[in-house]
PDBQT receptor file of N, H, CA, C and O in Angstrom, charges set to zero:
ATOM      1  N   UNK A   1     137.057 115.024 102.814  1.00  0.00    +0.000 N 
ATOM      2  CA  UNK A   1     136.297 115.401 103.991  1.00  0.00    +0.000 C 
ATOM      3  C   UNK A   1     136.256 116.945 104.084  1.00  0.00    +0.000 C 
ATOM      4  O   UNK A   1     137.235 117.631 103.790  1.00  0.00    +0.000 OA
ATOM      5  N   UNK A   2     135.142 117.435 104.485  1.00  0.00    +0.000 N 
ATOM      6  H   UNK A   2     134.347 116.878 104.724  1.00  0.00    +0.000 HD
ATOM      7  CA  UNK A   2     134.946 118.877 104.613  1.00  0.00    +0.000 C 
ATOM      8  C   UNK A   2     135.238 119.290 106.046  1.00  0.00    +0.000 C 
ATOM      9  O   UNK A   2     134.586 118.836 106.986  1.00  0.00    +0.000 OA
ATOM     10  N   UNK A   3     136.228 120.159 106.196  1.00  0.00    +0.000 N 
ATOM     11  H   UNK A   3     136.758 120.528 105.432  1.00  0.00    +0.000 HD
ATOM     12  CA  UNK A   3     136.633 120.572 107.545  1.00  0.00    +0.000 C 
ATOM     13  C   UNK A   3     136.008 121.929 107.863  1.00  0.00    +0.000 C 
ATOM     14  O   UNK A   3     136.498 122.970 107.426  1.00  0.00    +0.000 OA
ATOM     15  N   UNK A   4     134.938 121.900 108.616  1.00  0.00    +0.000 N 
ATOM     16  H   UNK A   4     134.540 121.054 108.971  1.00  0.00    +0.000 HD
ATOM     17  CA  UNK A   4     134.220 123.149 108.997  1.00  0.00    +0.000 C 
ATOM     18  C   UNK A   4     134.470 123.483 110.453  1.00  0.00    +0.000 C 
ATOM     19  O   UNK A   4     134.531 122.608 111.317  1.00  0.00    +0.000 OA
ATOM     20  N   UNK A   5     134.613 124.785 110.699  1.00  0.00    +0.000 N 
ATOM     21  H   UNK A   5     134.563 125.496 109.997  1.00  0.00    +0.000 HD
ATOM     22  CA  UNK A   5     134.767 125.250 112.062  1.00  0.00    +0.000 C 
ATOM     23  C   UNK A   5     133.406 125.171 112.779  1.00  0.00    +0.000 C 
ATOM     24  O   UNK A   5     132.366 125.165 112.121  1.00  0.00    +0.000 OA
ATOM     25  N   UNK A   6     133.406 125.114 114.077  1.00  0.00    +0.000 N 
ATOM     26  H   UNK A   6     134.252 125.119 114.612  1.00  0.00    +0.000 HD
ATOM     27  CA  UNK A   6     132.122 125.055 114.817  1.00  0.00    +0.000 C 
ATOM     28  C   UNK A   6     131.152 126.188 114.446  1.00  0.00    +0.000 C 
ATOM     29  O   UNK A   6     129.952 125.942 114.319  1.00  0.00    +0.000 OA
ATOM     30  N   UNK A   7     131.637 127.396 114.275  1.00  0.00    +0.000 N 
ATOM     31  H   UNK A   7     132.611 127.596 114.378  1.00  0.00    +0.000 HD
ATOM     32  CA  UNK A   7     130.764 128.512 113.939  1.00  0.00    +0.000 C 
ATOM     33  C   UNK A   7     130.169 128.341 112.536  1.00  0.00    +0.000 C 
ATOM     34  O   UNK A   7     129.062 128.809 112.272  1.00  0.00    +0.000 OA
ATOM     35  N   UNK A   8     130.899 127.674 111.641  1.00  0.00    +0.000 N 
ATOM     36  H   UNK A   8     131.799 127.294 111.855  1.00  0.00    +0.000 HD
ATOM     37  CA  UNK A   8     130.345 127.405 110.306  1.00  0.00    +0.000 C 
ATOM     38  C   UNK A   8     129.234 126.381 110.375  1.00  0.00    +0.000 C 
ATOM     39  O   UNK A   8     128.226 126.495 109.677  1.00  0.00    +0.000 OA
ATOM     40  N   UNK A   9     129.418 125.379 111.219  1.00  0.00    +0.000 N 
ATOM     41  H   UNK A   9     130.237 125.286 111.787  1.00  0.00    +0.000 HD
ATOM     42  CA  UNK A   9     128.380 124.377 111.405  1.00  0.00    +0.000 C 
ATOM     43  C   UNK A   9     127.134 125.007 112.020  1.00  0.00    +0.000 C 
ATOM     44  O   UNK A   9     126.013 124.686 111.626  1.00  0.00    +0.000 OA
ATOM     45  N   UNK A  10     127.328 125.892 112.975  1.00  0.00    +0.000 N 
ATOM     46  H   UNK A  10     128.239 126.153 113.295  1.00  0.00    +0.000 HD
ATOM     47  CA  UNK A  10     126.192 126.581 113.596  1.00  0.00    +0.000 C 
ATOM     48  C   UNK A  10     125.423 127.401 112.558  1.00  0.00    +0.000 C 
ATOM     49  O   UNK A  10     124.193 127.386 112.512  1.00  0.00    +0.000 OA
ATOM     50  N   UNK A  11     126.175 128.105 111.743  1.00  0.00    +0.000 N 
ATOM     51  H   UNK A  11     127.174 128.117 111.781  1.00  0.00    +0.000 HD
ATOM     52  CA  UNK A  11     125.550 128.946 110.715  1.00  0.00    +0.000 C 
ATOM     53  C   UNK A  11     124.764 128.072 109.716  1.00  0.00    +0.000 C 
ATOM     54  O   UNK A  11     123.648 128.413 109.325  1.00  0.00    +0.000 OA
ATOM     55  N   UNK A  12     125.344 126.986 109.330  1.00  0.00    +0.000 N 
ATOM     56  H   UNK A  12     126.251 126.709 109.648  1.00  0.00    +0.000 HD
ATOM     57  CA  UNK A  12     124.629 126.055 108.418  1.00  0.00    +0.000 C 
ATOM     58  C   UNK A  12     123.365 125.500 109.042  1.00  0.00    +0.000 C 
ATOM     59  O   UNK A  12     122.373 125.284 108.346  1.00  0.00    +0.000 OA
ATOM     60  N   UNK A  13     123.389 125.270 110.322  1.00  0.00    +0.000 N 
ATOM     61  H   UNK A  13     124.195 125.445 110.887  1.00  0.00    +0.000 HD
ATOM     62  CA  UNK A  13     122.218 124.783 111.011  1.00  0.00    +0.000 C 
ATOM     63  C   UNK A  13     121.099 125.848 110.961  1.00  0.00    +0.000 C 
ATOM     64  O   UNK A  13     119.943 125.527 110.685  1.00  0.00    +0.000 OA
ATOM     65  N   UNK A  14     121.454 127.094 111.228  1.00  0.00    +0.000 N 
ATOM     66  H   UNK A  14     122.393 127.355 111.453  1.00  0.00    +0.000 HD
ATOM     67  CA  UNK A  14     120.495 128.164 111.184  1.00  0.00    +0.000 C 
ATOM     68  C   UNK A  14     119.926 128.320 109.783  1.00  0.00    +0.000 C 
ATOM     69  O   UNK A  14     118.711 128.437 109.624  1.00  0.00    +0.000 OA
ATOM     70  N   UNK A  15     120.754 128.324 108.793  1.00  0.00    +0.000 N 
ATOM     71  H   UNK A  15     121.741 128.229 108.923  1.00  0.00    +0.000 HD
ATOM     72  CA  UNK A  15     120.316 128.481 107.401  1.00  0.00    +0.000 C 
ATOM     73  C   UNK A  15     119.410 127.328 107.004  1.00  0.00    +0.000 C 
ATOM     74  O   UNK A  15     118.367 127.549 106.388  1.00  0.00    +0.000 OA
ATOM     75  N   UNK A  16     119.780 126.126 107.337  1.00  0.00    +0.000 N 
ATOM     76  H   UNK A  16     120.628 125.947 107.837  1.00  0.00    +0.000 HD
ATOM     77  CA  UNK A  16     118.999 124.960 106.924  1.00  0.00    +0.000 C 
ATOM     78  C   UNK A  16     117.627 124.953 107.593  1.00  0.00    +0.000 C 
ATOM     79  O   UNK A  16     116.678 124.399 107.038  1.00  0.00    +0.000 OA
ATOM     80  N   UNK A  17     117.508 125.549 108.756  1.00  0.00    +0.000 N 
ATOM     81  H   UNK A  17     118.279 126.000 109.206  1.00  0.00    +0.000 HD
ATOM     82  CA  UNK A  17     116.209 125.572 109.435  1.00  0.00    +0.000 C 
ATOM     83  C   UNK A  17     115.352 126.754 109.024  1.00  0.00    +0.000 C 
ATOM     84  O   UNK A  17     114.139 126.732 109.229  1.00  0.00    +0.000 OA
ATOM     85  N   UNK A  18     115.949 127.775 108.456  1.00  0.00    +0.000 N 
ATOM     86  H   UNK A  18     116.935 127.793 108.290  1.00  0.00    +0.000 HD
ATOM     87  CA  UNK A  18     115.169 128.981 108.097  1.00  0.00    +0.000 C 
ATOM     88  C   UNK A  18     115.006 129.162 106.587  1.00  0.00    +0.000 C 
ATOM     89  O   UNK A  18     114.223 130.003 106.144  1.00  0.00    +0.000 OA
ATOM     90  N   UNK A  19     115.730 128.390 105.810  1.00  0.00    +0.000 N 
ATOM     91  H   UNK A  19     116.366 127.707 106.169  1.00  0.00    +0.000 HD
ATOM     92  CA  UNK A  19     115.621 128.509 104.341  1.00  0.00    +0.000 C 
ATOM     93  C   UNK A  19     114.235 128.033 103.903  1.00  0.00    +0.000 C 
ATOM     94  O   UNK A  19     113.678 127.089 104.463  1.00  0.00    +0.000 OA
ATOM     95  N   UNK A  20     113.703 128.699 102.905  1.00  0.00    +0.000 N 
ATOM     96  H   UNK A  20     114.156 129.466 102.450  1.00  0.00    +0.000 HD
ATOM     97  CA  UNK A  20     112.400 128.301 102.395  1.00  0.00    +0.000 C 
ATOM     98  C   UNK A  20     112.424 128.371 100.889  1.00  0.00    +0.000 C 
ATOM     99  O   UNK A  20     112.843 129.379 100.319  1.00  0.00    +0.000 OA
ATOM    100  N   UNK A  21     111.976 127.307 100.231  1.00  0.00    +0.000 N 
ATOM    101  H   UNK A  21     111.636 126.489 100.694  1.00  0.00    +0.000 HD
ATOM    102  CA  UNK A  21     111.843 127.296  98.793  1.00  0.00    +0.000 C 
ATOM    103  C   UNK A  21     110.395 127.555  98.470  1.00  0.00    +0.000 C 
ATOM    104  O   UNK A  21     109.506 126.900  99.014  1.00  0.00    +0.000 OA
ATOM    105  N   UNK A  22     110.147 128.504  97.589  1.00  0.00    +0.000 N 
ATOM    106  H   UNK A  22     110.868 129.037  97.147  1.00  0.00    +0.000 HD
ATOM    107  CA  UNK A  22     108.827 128.862  97.195  1.00  0.00    +0.000 C 
ATOM    108  C   UNK A  22     108.546 128.378  95.798  1.00  0.00    +0.000 C 
ATOM    109  O   UNK A  22     109.283 128.705  94.868  1.00  0.00    +0.000 OA
ATOM    110  N   UNK A  23     107.507 127.614  95.636  1.00  0.00    +0.000 N 
ATOM    111  H   UNK A  23     106.909 127.348  96.392  1.00  0.00    +0.000 HD
ATOM    112  CA  UNK A  23     107.117 127.088  94.320  1.00  0.00    +0.000 C 
ATOM    113  C   UNK A  23     105.877 127.802  93.817  1.00  0.00    +0.000 C 
ATOM    114  O   UNK A  23     105.000 128.182  94.593  1.00  0.00    +0.000 OA
ATOM    115  N   UNK A  24     105.822 127.975  92.516  1.00  0.00    +0.000 N 
ATOM    116  H   UNK A  24     106.534 127.666  91.886  1.00  0.00    +0.000 HD
ATOM    117  CA  UNK A  24     104.548 128.374  91.898  1.00  0.00    +0.000 C 
ATOM    118  C   UNK A  24     104.266 127.302  90.844  1.00  0.00    +0.000 C 
ATOM    119  O   UNK A  24     105.163 126.832  90.145  1.00  0.00    +0.000 OA
ATOM    120  N   UNK A  25     103.019 126.945  90.761  1.00  0.00    +0.000 N 
ATOM    121  H   UNK A  25     102.290 127.327  91.329  1.00  0.00    +0.000 HD
ATOM    122  CA  UNK A  25     102.674 125.768  89.978  1.00  0.00    +0.000 C 
ATOM    123  C   UNK A  25     103.158 124.550  90.733  1.00  0.00    +0.000 C 
ATOM    124  O   UNK A  25     103.333 124.589  91.951  1.00  0.00    +0.000 OA
ATOM    125  N   UNK A  26     103.368 123.490  90.019  1.00  0.00    +0.000 N 
ATOM    126  H   UNK A  26     103.226 123.458  89.030  1.00  0.00    +0.000 HD
ATOM    127  CA  UNK A  26     103.764 122.245  90.677  1.00  0.00    +0.000 C 
ATOM    128  C   UNK A  26     105.273 122.047  90.768  1.00  0.00    +0.000 C 
ATOM    129  O   UNK A  26     105.771 121.386  91.680  1.00  0.00    +0.000 OA
ATOM    130  N   UNK A  27     105.986 122.622  89.822  1.00  0.00    +0.000 N 
ATOM    131  H   UNK A  27     105.582 123.159  89.082  1.00  0.00    +0.000 HD
ATOM    132  CA  UNK A  27     107.407 122.250  89.748  1.00  0.00    +0.000 C 
ATOM    133  C   UNK A  27     108.372 123.445  89.570  1.00  0.00    +0.000 C 
ATOM    134  O   UNK A  27     109.581 123.234  89.467  1.00  0.00    +0.000 OA
ATOM    135  N   UNK A  28     107.884 124.646  89.533  1.00  0.00    +0.000 N 
ATOM    136  H   UNK A  28     106.902 124.818  89.616  1.00  0.00    +0.000 HD
ATOM    137  CA  UNK A  28     108.738 125.784  89.282  1.00  0.00    +0.000 C 
ATOM    138  C   UNK A  28     109.155 126.435  90.614  1.00  0.00    +0.000 C 
ATOM    139  O   UNK A  28     108.312 126.807  91.431  1.00  0.00    +0.000 OA
ATOM    140  N   UNK A  29     110.451 126.560  90.802  1.00  0.00    +0.000 N 
ATOM    141  H   UNK A  29     111.135 126.259  90.138  1.00  0.00    +0.000 HD
ATOM    142  CA  UNK A  29     110.962 127.200  92.024  1.00  0.00    +0.000 C 
ATOM    143  C   UNK A  29     111.029 128.706  91.738  1.00  0.00    +0.000 C 
ATOM    144  O   UNK A  29     111.696 129.139  90.798  1.00  0.00    +0.000 OA
ATOM    145  N   UNK A  30     110.345 129.477  92.545  1.00  0.00    +0.000 N 
ATOM    146  H   UNK A  30     109.803 129.125  93.308  1.00  0.00    +0.000 HD
ATOM    147  CA  UNK A  30     110.341 130.923  92.375  1.00  0.00    +0.000 C 
ATOM    148  C   UNK A  30     111.628 131.533  92.918  1.00  0.00    +0.000 C 
ATOM    149  O   UNK A  30     112.273 130.951  93.790  1.00  0.00    +0.000 OA
ATOM    150  N   UNK A  31     112.008 132.720  92.398  1.00  0.00    +0.000 N 
ATOM    151  H   UNK A  31     111.484 133.193  91.690  1.00  0.00    +0.000 HD
ATOM    152  CA  UNK A  31     113.171 133.400  92.902  1.00  0.00    +0.000 C 
ATOM    153  C   UNK A  31     112.865 133.987  94.298  1.00  0.00    +0.000 C 
ATOM    154  O   UNK A  31     113.747 134.108  95.149  1.00  0.00    +0.000 OA
ATOM    155  N   UNK A  32     111.580 134.346  94.500  1.00  0.00    +0.000 N 
ATOM    156  H   UNK A  32     110.864 134.247  93.809  1.00  0.00    +0.000 HD
ATOM    157  CA  UNK A  32     111.155 134.916  95.773  1.00  0.00    +0.000 C 
ATOM    158  C   UNK A  32     109.624 134.748  95.837  1.00  0.00    +0.000 C 
ATOM    159  O   UNK A  32     108.974 134.480  94.827  1.00  0.00    +0.000 OA
ATOM    160  N   UNK A  33     109.090 134.907  97.005  1.00  0.00    +0.000 N 
ATOM    161  H   UNK A  33     109.618 135.124  97.825  1.00  0.00    +0.000 HD
ATOM    162  CA  UNK A  33     107.639 134.770  97.178  1.00  0.00    +0.000 C 
ATOM    163  C   UNK A  33     106.916 135.835  96.325  1.00  0.00    +0.000 C 
ATOM    164  O   UNK A  33     107.337 136.990  96.282  1.00  0.00    +0.000 OA
ATOM    165  N   UNK A  34     105.847 135.439  95.662  1.00  0.00    +0.000 N 
ATOM    166  H   UNK A  34     105.505 134.500  95.697  1.00  0.00    +0.000 HD
ATOM    167  CA  UNK A  34     105.042 136.257  94.798  1.00  0.00    +0.000 C 
ATOM    168  C   UNK A  34     105.704 136.573  93.451  1.00  0.00    +0.000 C 
ATOM    169  O   UNK A  34     105.220 137.424  92.704  1.00  0.00    +0.000 OA
ATOM    170  N   UNK A  35     106.816 135.883  93.143  1.00  0.00    +0.000 N 
ATOM    171  H   UNK A  35     107.209 135.192  93.750  1.00  0.00    +0.000 HD
ATOM    172  CA  UNK A  35     107.466 136.066  91.850  1.00  0.00    +0.000 C 
ATOM    173  C   UNK A  35     106.481 135.823  90.677  1.00  0.00    +0.000 C 
ATOM    174  O   UNK A  35     106.553 136.469  89.632  1.00  0.00    +0.000 OA
ATOM    175  N   UNK A  36     105.588 134.887  90.896  1.00  0.00    +0.000 N 
ATOM    176  H   UNK A  36     105.530 134.362  91.745  1.00  0.00    +0.000 HD
ATOM    177  CA  UNK A  36     104.632 134.575  89.843  1.00  0.00    +0.000 C 
ATOM    178  C   UNK A  36     103.594 135.686  89.658  1.00  0.00    +0.000 C 
ATOM    179  O   UNK A  36     102.803 135.622  88.717  1.00  0.00    +0.000 OA
ATOM    180  N   UNK A  37     103.574 136.683  90.514  1.00  0.00    +0.000 N 
ATOM    181  H   UNK A  37     104.216 136.734  91.278  1.00  0.00    +0.000 HD
ATOM    182  CA  UNK A  37     102.618 137.800  90.384  1.00  0.00    +0.000 C 
ATOM    183  C   UNK A  37     103.216 139.009  89.679  1.00  0.00    +0.000 C 
ATOM    184  O   UNK A  37     102.524 140.003  89.458  1.00  0.00    +0.000 OA
ATOM    185  N   UNK A  38     104.478 138.932  89.328  1.00  0.00    +0.000 N 
ATOM    186  H   UNK A  38     105.039 138.124  89.507  1.00  0.00    +0.000 HD
ATOM    187  CA  UNK A  38     105.117 140.060  88.638  1.00  0.00    +0.000 C 
ATOM    188  C   UNK A  38     104.450 140.299  87.267  1.00  0.00    +0.000 C 
ATOM    189  O   UNK A  38     103.972 139.366  86.622  1.00  0.00    +0.000 OA
ATOM    190  N   UNK A  39     104.432 141.557  86.851  1.00  0.00    +0.000 N 
ATOM    191  H   UNK A  39     104.821 142.315  87.375  1.00  0.00    +0.000 HD
ATOM    192  CA  UNK A  39     103.925 141.886  85.509  1.00  0.00    +0.000 C 
ATOM    193  C   UNK A  39     104.875 141.346  84.461  1.00  0.00    +0.000 C 
ATOM    194  O   UNK A  39     106.081 141.275  84.699  1.00  0.00    +0.000 OA
ATOM    195  N   UNK A  40     104.360 140.967  83.311  1.00  0.00    +0.000 N 
ATOM    196  H   UNK A  40     103.380 141.024  83.117  1.00  0.00    +0.000 HD
ATOM    197  CA  UNK A  40     105.269 140.499  82.265  1.00  0.00    +0.000 C 
ATOM    198  C   UNK A  40     106.282 141.549  81.905  1.00  0.00    +0.000 C 
ATOM    199  O   UNK A  40     105.978 142.741  81.926  1.00  0.00    +0.000 OA
ATOM    200  N   UNK A  41     107.492 141.123  81.571  1.00  0.00    +0.000 N 
ATOM    201  H   UNK A  41     107.739 140.154  81.554  1.00  0.00    +0.000 HD
ATOM    202  CA  UNK A  41     108.567 142.050  81.213  1.00  0.00    +0.000 C 
ATOM    203  C   UNK A  41     108.259 142.670  79.845  1.00  0.00    +0.000 C 
ATOM    204  O   UNK A  41     107.826 141.977  78.924  1.00  0.00    +0.000 OA
ATOM    205  N   UNK A  42     108.490 143.994  79.723  1.00  0.00    +0.000 N 
ATOM    206  H   UNK A  42     108.841 144.557  80.470  1.00  0.00    +0.000 HD
ATOM    207  CA  UNK A  42     108.255 144.728  78.491  1.00  0.00    +0.000 C 
ATOM    208  C   UNK A  42     109.488 144.624  77.588  1.00  0.00    +0.000 C 
ATOM    209  O   UNK A  42     110.310 145.537  77.510  1.00  0.00    +0.000 OA
ATOM    210  N   UNK A  43     109.587 143.450  76.895  1.00  0.00    +0.000 N 
ATOM    211  H   UNK A  43     108.920 142.708  76.959  1.00  0.00    +0.000 HD
ATOM    212  CA  UNK A  43     110.732 143.245  76.019  1.00  0.00    +0.000 C 
ATOM    213  C   UNK A  43     110.835 144.283  74.914  1.00  0.00    +0.000 C 
ATOM    214  O   UNK A  43     111.929 144.768  74.625  1.00  0.00    +0.000 OA
ATOM    215  N   UNK A  44     109.710 144.634  74.287  1.00  0.00    +0.000 N 
ATOM    216  H   UNK A  44     108.822 144.241  74.522  1.00  0.00    +0.000 HD
ATOM    217  CA  UNK A  44     109.740 145.583  73.190  1.00  0.00    +0.000 C 
ATOM    218  C   UNK A  44     110.152 146.966  73.673  1.00  0.00    +0.000 C 
ATOM    219  O   UNK A  44     110.942 147.630  73.002  1.00  0.00    +0.000 OA
ATOM    220  N   UNK A  45     109.654 147.411  74.789  1.00  0.00    +0.000 N 
ATOM    221  H   UNK A  45     109.012 146.871  75.333  1.00  0.00    +0.000 HD
ATOM    222  CA  UNK A  45     110.085 148.697  75.365  1.00  0.00    +0.000 C 
ATOM    223  C   UNK A  45     111.538 148.708  75.698  1.00  0.00    +0.000 C 
ATOM    224  O   UNK A  45     112.228 149.699  75.456  1.00  0.00    +0.000 OA
ATOM    225  N   UNK A  46     112.029 147.607  76.260  1.00  0.00    +0.000 N 
ATOM    226  H   UNK A  46     111.469 146.802  76.456  1.00  0.00    +0.000 HD
ATOM    227  CA  UNK A  46     113.455 147.495  76.617  1.00  0.00    +0.000 C 
ATOM    228  C   UNK A  46     114.304 147.538  75.371  1.00  0.00    +0.000 C 
ATOM    229  O   UNK A  46     115.340 148.202  75.341  1.00  0.00    +0.000 OA
ATOM    230  N   UNK A  47     113.855 146.806  74.305  1.00  0.00    +0.000 N 
ATOM    231  H   UNK A  47     113.014 146.266  74.330  1.00  0.00    +0.000 HD
ATOM    232  CA  UNK A  47     114.575 146.778  73.052  1.00  0.00    +0.000 C 
ATOM    233  C   UNK A  47     114.662 148.161  72.423  1.00  0.00    +0.000 C 
ATOM    234  O   UNK A  47     115.708 148.548  71.904  1.00  0.00    +0.000 OA
ATOM    235  N   UNK A  48     113.553 148.907  72.470  1.00  0.00    +0.000 N 
ATOM    236  H   UNK A  48     112.703 148.592  72.892  1.00  0.00    +0.000 HD
ATOM    237  CA  UNK A  48     113.537 150.268  71.921  1.00  0.00    +0.000 C 
ATOM    238  C   UNK A  48     114.486 151.190  72.685  1.00  0.00    +0.000 C 
ATOM    239  O   UNK A  48     115.147 152.034  72.080  1.00  0.00    +0.000 OA
ATOM    240  N   UNK A  49     114.557 151.039  73.993  1.00  0.00    +0.000 N 
ATOM    241  H   UNK A  49     114.020 150.354  74.485  1.00  0.00    +0.000 HD
ATOM    242  CA  UNK A  49     115.380 151.882  74.814  1.00  0.00    +0.000 C 
ATOM    243  C   UNK A  49     116.857 151.590  74.682  1.00  0.00    +0.000 C 
ATOM    244  O   UNK A  49     117.680 152.502  74.614  1.00  0.00    +0.000 OA
ATOM    245  N   UNK A  50     117.197 150.264  74.643  1.00  0.00    +0.000 N 
ATOM    246  H   UNK A  50     116.528 149.523  74.698  1.00  0.00    +0.000 HD
ATOM    247  CA  UNK A  50     118.602 149.846  74.703  1.00  0.00    +0.000 C 
ATOM    248  C   UNK A  50     119.140 149.231  73.424  1.00  0.00    +0.000 C 
ATOM    249  O   UNK A  50     120.347 149.009  73.329  1.00  0.00    +0.000 OA
ATOM    250  N   UNK A  51     118.303 148.946  72.437  1.00  0.00    +0.000 N 
ATOM    251  H   UNK A  51     117.323 149.126  72.514  1.00  0.00    +0.000 HD
ATOM    252  CA  UNK A  51     118.797 148.338  71.224  1.00  0.00    +0.000 C 
ATOM    253  C   UNK A  51     119.017 146.849  71.385  1.00  0.00    +0.000 C 
ATOM    254  O   UNK A  51     118.087 146.092  71.666  1.00  0.00    +0.000 OA
ATOM    255  N   UNK A  52     120.265 146.440  71.203  1.00  0.00    +0.000 N 
ATOM    256  H   UNK A  52     121.020 147.054  70.975  1.00  0.00    +0.000 HD
ATOM    257  CA  UNK A  52     120.611 145.026  71.255  1.00  0.00    +0.000 C 
ATOM    258  C   UNK A  52     120.425 144.510  72.706  1.00  0.00    +0.000 C 
ATOM    259  O   UNK A  52     121.073 144.998  73.633  1.00  0.00    +0.000 OA
ATOM    260  N   UNK A  53     119.556 143.548  72.874  1.00  0.00    +0.000 N 
ATOM    261  H   UNK A  53     119.030 143.152  72.122  1.00  0.00    +0.000 HD
ATOM    262  CA  UNK A  53     119.316 143.014  74.250  1.00  0.00    +0.000 C 
ATOM    263  C   UNK A  53     119.702 141.541  74.314  1.00  0.00    +0.000 C 
ATOM    264  O   UNK A  53     119.167 140.790  75.130  1.00  0.00    +0.000 OA
ATOM    265  N   UNK A  54     120.630 141.127  73.456  1.00  0.00    +0.000 N 
ATOM    266  H   UNK A  54     121.064 141.737  72.793  1.00  0.00    +0.000 HD
ATOM    267  CA  UNK A  54     121.093 139.739  73.483  1.00  0.00    +0.000 C 
ATOM    268  C   UNK A  54     121.729 139.408  74.818  1.00  0.00    +0.000 C 
ATOM    269  O   UNK A  54     121.589 138.286  75.306  1.00  0.00    +0.000 OA
ATOM    270  N   UNK A  55     122.430 140.368  75.423  1.00  0.00    +0.000 N 
ATOM    271  H   UNK A  55     122.544 141.279  75.026  1.00  0.00    +0.000 HD
ATOM    272  CA  UNK A  55     123.056 140.159  76.718  1.00  0.00    +0.000 C 
ATOM    273  C   UNK A  55     122.594 141.282  77.644  1.00  0.00    +0.000 C 
ATOM    274  O   UNK A  55     123.089 142.407  77.569  1.00  0.00    +0.000 OA
ATOM    275  N   UNK A  56     121.646 140.962  78.512  1.00  0.00    +0.000 N 
ATOM    276  H   UNK A  56     121.244 140.048  78.572  1.00  0.00    +0.000 HD
ATOM    277  CA  UNK A  56     121.100 141.977  79.413  1.00  0.00    +0.000 C 
ATOM    278  C   UNK A  56     122.056 142.353  80.547  1.00  0.00    +0.000 C 
ATOM    279  O   UNK A  56     121.823 143.319  81.273  1.00  0.00    +0.000 OA
ATOM    280  N   UNK A  57     123.126 141.582  80.687  1.00  0.00    +0.000 N 
ATOM    281  H   UNK A  57     123.315 140.798  80.097  1.00  0.00    +0.000 HD
ATOM    282  CA  UNK A  57     124.077 141.886  81.787  1.00  0.00    +0.000 C 
ATOM    283  C   UNK A  57     125.158 142.884  81.324  1.00  0.00    +0.000 C 
ATOM    284  O   UNK A  57     126.056 143.221  82.095  1.00  0.00    +0.000 OA
ATOM    285  N   UNK A  58     125.074 143.339  80.110  1.00  0.00    +0.000 N 
ATOM    286  H   UNK A  58     124.345 143.065  79.483  1.00  0.00    +0.000 HD
ATOM    287  CA  UNK A  58     126.043 144.316  79.592  1.00  0.00    +0.000 C 
ATOM    288  C   UNK A  58     125.424 145.668  79.433  1.00  0.00    +0.000 C 
ATOM    289  O   UNK A  58     124.214 145.782  79.239  1.00  0.00    +0.000 OA
ATOM    290  N   UNK A  59     126.240 146.710  79.510  1.00  0.00    +0.000 N 
ATOM    291  H   UNK A  59     127.223 146.618  79.667  1.00  0.00    +0.000 HD
ATOM    292  CA  UNK A  59     125.759 148.091  79.299  1.00  0.00    +0.000 C 
ATOM    293  C   UNK A  59     125.625 148.374  77.819  1.00  0.00    +0.000 C 
ATOM    294  O   UNK A  59     125.235 149.476  77.435  1.00  0.00    +0.000 OA
TER     295      UNK A  59
């Protein structure tokens, strides 16, 4: 059983009523509204600037 305090329940209520999932196409969930309008990522430019891009989360 999940033991939530009243303020946690209230917060969940607010979030559940205001959360919005944005789709582009029929089945793709966007990270944010207009995500599908972003310019394509410049992989070659990034590769030239940083070299190995196998892990983009590393310096």
